[in-house]
C-alpha positions in Angstrom: 22.6 -27.2 6.3 19.7 -24.5 6.0 16.2 -25.9 6.0 14.1 -23.0 6.9 14.0 -19.2 6.1 12.5 -16.9 8.5 11.6 -13.2 8.0 11.1 -10.9 10.6 9.4 -7.4 10.9 10.0 -5.8 14.2 8.8 -2.7 15.5 7.6 -0.7 18.5 4.4 -2.3 18.9 4.8 -5.9 17.7 6.8 -8.4 15.8 5.5 -10.5 12.5 7.1 -13.4 11.2 7.0 -15.5 7.9 8.5 -18.9 8.1 9.4 -20.5 4.6 11.2 -23.8 3.3 14.7 -23.4 1.9 13.2 -22.9 -1.5 11.0 -19.9 -0.6 7.9 -21.8 0.0 5.9 -20.2 3.0 4.6 -22.4 5.6 3.6 -20.3 8.4 3.3 -16.8 10.4 3.7 -15.9 13.9 3.4 -12.8 16.0 4.4 -11.5 19.5 5.2 -8.3 21.4 7.5 -5.4 20.5 10.9 -6.0 19.2 12.2 -2.6 18.2 15.9 -2.3 19.9 14.5 0.7 21.8 13.1 -1.8 24.2 16.4 -3.5 24.9 18.5 -6.2 23.2 17.2 -9.3 25.5 13.5 -7.9 25.1 14.1 -7.8 21.4 15.5 -11.4 20.7 12.5 -12.6 23.3 10.0 -11.3 20.9 11.6 -12.5 18.0 12.0 -15.9 19.3 8.7 -15.9 20.5 7.1 -15.3 17.3 9.4 -17.5 15.4 8.4 -20.4 17.8 4.8 -19.7 17.3 5.2 -20.1 13.5 7.1 -23.6 14.0 4.4 -24.5 16.3 2.0 -24.0 13.5 3.7 -26.6 11.4 4.0 -29.1 14.5 7.4 -28.4 15.6 7.7 -27.7 19.2 11.2 -25.9 19.4 13.2 -23.7 17.0 15.6 -25.6 15.2 17.9 -22.7 15.1 20.9 -24.6 13.5 18.9 -25.3 10.4 17.3 -21.8 10.2 18.5 -18.6 8.3 16.8 -15.4 9.6 16.4 -12.0 8.0 15.4 -9.2 10.4 14.1 -5.8 9.7 13.9 -3.9 13.0 13.2 -0.4 14.4 16.3 0.9 16.3 18.8 -0.5 13.9 19.9 3.0 12.9 21.8 2.9 16.5 24.9 1.1 15.3 25.6 0.2 19.2 22.0 -1.3 19.6 22.7 -3.1 16.2 25.9 -4.4 16.9 24.9 -5.8 20.6 21.7 -7.4 18.9 24.0 -9.3 16.4 26.2 -10.4 18.9 23.6 -11.8 21.0 22.2 -14.0 17.9 21.2 -17.1 19.9 22.2 -19.6 17.5 20.5 -18.9 13.9 22.8 -20.5 11.4 22.6 -17.6 9.2 21.6 -14.0 9.8 21.3 -10.6 8.3 19.9 -7.4 10.0 18.7 -4.4 8.6 16.2 -1.5 9.4 12.4 -2.3 9.3 12.3 0.4 6.5 14.6 -1.3 4.4 12.6 -4.9 4.8 9.5 -2.8 4.1 10.9 -1.5 0.9 12.2 -5.0 -0.2 8.8 -6.2 0.5 6.7 -3.3 -1.2 8.6 -3.6 -4.6 10.1 -7.1 -4.4 13.5 -5.7 -4.8 12.9 -3.7 -7.7 13.5 0.3 -7.7 10.9 2.2 -5.6 10.1 4.3 -2.6 8.2 3.6 0.8 7.0 5.7 3.3 6.3 3.5 6.3 4.2 4.8 9.0 3.3 3.0 12.4 4.8 3.4 15.7 7.4 5.4 14.2 8.1 6.5 10.5 10.6 6.2 8.1 11.4 6.7 4.3 13.6 4.7 2.1 14.0 4.2 -1.8 15.8 2.0 -4.2 16.8 4.3 -7.1 17.4 2.9 -10.6 21.1 3.3 -10.3 21.2 1.0 -7.4 21.7 4.1 -4.9 19.7 3.1 -1.4 18.3 6.5 0.1 16.8 6.8 3.8 14.8 9.8 4.8 13.6 10.1 8.3 13.9 7.5 10.9 15.3 9.7 13.4 13.4 8.1 16.4 10.8 9.3 18.9 10.3 12.2 20.3 12.9 14.1 18.0 11.5 12.7 14.6 9.3 10.1 13.3 7.1 12.6 11.9 3.6 11.7 10.8 4.0 8.3 13.1 1.6 7.1 15.7 3.8 8.2 18.5 3.9 11.8 16.9 0.2 12.0 16.7 -0.3 10.7 20.2 2.1 13.3 21.5 0.2 16.0 19.9 -3.1 14.6 21.2 -1.4 14.7 24.7 -0.5 18.2 24.2 -4.0 19.3 23.2 -5.5 17.5 26.4 -3.0 19.3 28.6 -4.4 22.5 27.2 -8.0 21.6 27.6 -7.6 20.3 31.2 -5.9 23.6 31.9 -8.7 25.4 30.3 -6.5 27.1 27.9 -8.7 25.7 24.8 -12.0 24.1 24.4 -12.0 20.4 23.9 -14.7 17.9 22.3 -15.3 14.3 22.3 -11.6 13.7 20.9 -10.2 15.3 24.2 -12.5 13.5 26.3 -11.5 10.1 24.7 -7.8 10.6 25.0 -8.1 12.0 28.7 -10.1 9.0 29.6 -7.4 6.7 27.8 -4.7 8.3 30.1 -6.5 8.0 33.4 -9.5 10.2 33.3 -7.9 13.3 35.6 -5.0 15.5 35.9 -3.1 13.4 38.5 -3.7 10.4 36.4 -2.6 11.9 33.3 0.6 13.2 35.1 1.5 9.4 36.2 0.6 8.4 32.5 3.2 10.9 31.2 5.8 9.6 33.8 5.5 6.2 32.5 4.6 6.5 28.8 6.8 4.6 26.2 6.9 5.4 22.3 4.2 2.4 22.1 1.9 4.2 24.5 2.2 7.4 22.8 1.3 5.7 19.8 -1.5 3.8 21.1 -3.4 7.3 21.1 -3.2 7.7 17.4 -6.4 5.6 17.1 -8.2 8.3 18.6 -6.9 10.8 16.1 -7.8 8.8 13.2 -11.3 8.2 14.6 -12.1 11.8 15.3 -10.4 13.2 12.1 -13.6 13.5 10.0 -15.4 15.5 13.1 -12.9 17.2 15.5 -10.8 20.2 14.0 -7.8 19.4 16.2 -7.6 16.0 15.2 -8.1 16.8 11.6 -5.3 19.5 11.8 -3.1 16.7 13.0 -3.7 14.3 10.2 -3.3 16.9 7.7 -0.1 17.9 9.2 0.8 14.0 9.1 -0.1 14.1 5.4 2.4 17.0 4.5 5.0 15.2 6.4 4.6 12.1 4.3 4.5 14.2 1.3 7.8 15.8 2.4 9.5 12.4 3.1 8.3 11.4 -0.5 9.8 14.2 -2.2 13.1 13.9 -0.4 13.4 10.3 -1.4 12.6 10.9 -5.1 12.7 14.5 -6.2 11.9 13.4 -9.8 8.6 11.8 -8.7 9.4 8.9 -11.1 9.7 5.8 -8.8 6.7 3.7 -7.7 5.6 5.1 -4.2 3.8 2.8 -1.5 2.5 3.9 1.9 3.2 1.0 4.2 2.8 0.4 8.0 -0.4 0.2 10.2 -1.1 4.0 9.6 -0.2 4.0 5.8 -3.9 3.3 4.5 -5.8 5.7 7.2 -3.2 8.5 6.2 -4.1 8.2 2.6 -7.0 10.4 2.8 -4.9 13.3 4.0 -2.3 13.4 1.4 -1.6 16.0 -1.0 -3.2 15.3 -4.1 0.0 15.2 -6.1 1.5 12.6 -3.4 -1.9 10.6 -3.4 -1.7 10.2 -7.1 1.8 8.6 -7.0 0.7 5.7 -4.6 0.4 2.2 -5.3 -0.4 -0.8 -3.0 3.0 -2.5 -1.9 3.3 -6.1 -3.3 4.2 -7.5 0.4 4.9 -6.7 3.7 8.0 -5.9 6.0 8.4 -9.5 6.9 7.9 -10.7 3.3 11.0 -8.3 2.6 13.0 -9.7 5.4 12.5 -13.2 3.7 13.8 -11.8 0.5 16.8 -10.2 2.5 17.9 -13.5 3.7 17.3 -15.4 0.5 19.7 -12.8 -1.3 22.1 -12.9 1.5 22.5 -16.7 1.2 22.6 -16.5 -2.6 25.5 -14.0 -2.0 27.4 -16.1 0.2 27.1 -19.2 -2.1 28.4 -17.0 -5.1 
């Protein structure tokens, strides 16, 4: 018997969970570290379980009653079918289970399952749309470093390229470059070590400097304006007619609004709910479908 529903939003930086009763009444939330599949299947499940355990602890339950839980997960990295299959096989015992991309769970949360489009911009980036005829469309989501345009990791990579040129004396650098250099160790040898160890999450951690210096530094501004154009390109590919409601989602969605082309900004409306709420809706629909 299913007593609890769990919605999981898992990305390259963190994991967020919503816990609800079987009737959909929300009870608690939880959070933990990254559960994007790029970080490994065992690590992903450990992060999911940690966030779920935190949510249950908030309602006075000390261990996860997996046998009475149905879990919906929207995770980064599900585009890789081998990773997705391995993650599904490793289900530690949840009674019902559905897995999709974090882009799809974000779409489900933003428009409450109705037709619409989203561009989700966080550690990575992806666009998803549900068209009026029921067609599902995905744009981007190719992963870092080859894709994920406009994302935090994409911005961080460009910030690193800038400081390399500054440290070489090829270009002049201001406070933006100084802050990024300091964050990566402060001198050439330390930056080399940083580069040798850096993950997608580490690169995304540098996006905060890009956003902070955008109003005053021409290099940071150029990165943000380029990101805005990439978001507009994703939105056009999702919905060439421009008729679907569009939401910017993810941690960088709101900061990037300032840098969107005017016609894209005019289409934007706030999301109704987040990716974890969308994952809850995914598992609700999955259960209804299995009972039909």
